[in-house]
N, C-alpha and C positions, 0 to 999 in steps of 0.2 A: 740085250734089250736096247732098242733105239732110244736115243735121248729125245725128250719132248721138244717139239718145234713151236716156235712162235706162230700164232694163228695167221699173222700177216703173210708168212712164208709157207703156209700149209701145202700148197700145190706146186711149189717150186722144186726143181731137181737138186739144187745145192743148198747147203746149210746157210742160215742167216749170216754167219760170220763171213763166209766166202762172198756172199752177195754184197754185204756192207763194205767189205774191203775193196772189192772191184769198183763200187760206186765212189768210195772215198778216193781211190787212185785217179779215177776219171775226172772228178771235179776238183781235186786238190792240186793236181799237176796238169800242165798243158799236154796231155797225152791223147793219142788216138785210141780207138777201141782195139785196134790190132796190137798196139803197144801194151795195153793193159792185158790182153790175151797172152802176149809173150812173157810179161812179168809174172803172171799167175802160173804159166807153164814152167817157168824157172823154179817155182816153189812146189812143183809137182801137182798142180791143179789144172787139169786139161779141160778147157772150155773153148768155144769158138767166139769170134768177135760178135757174131749175131746174138749169142747168149749174153754177153756182157752188155 
């Protein structure tokens, strides 16, 4: 059974935790979107920089 999703992220492909972590990385550190993509890939989350 799928876990319930927050209504704000209802139509998004990734769980709210992944989205919020990518946004946190981008705004907390001076990183480019491609660097955020690489950091998530190192943790096993495959996204493109356009998705981030």
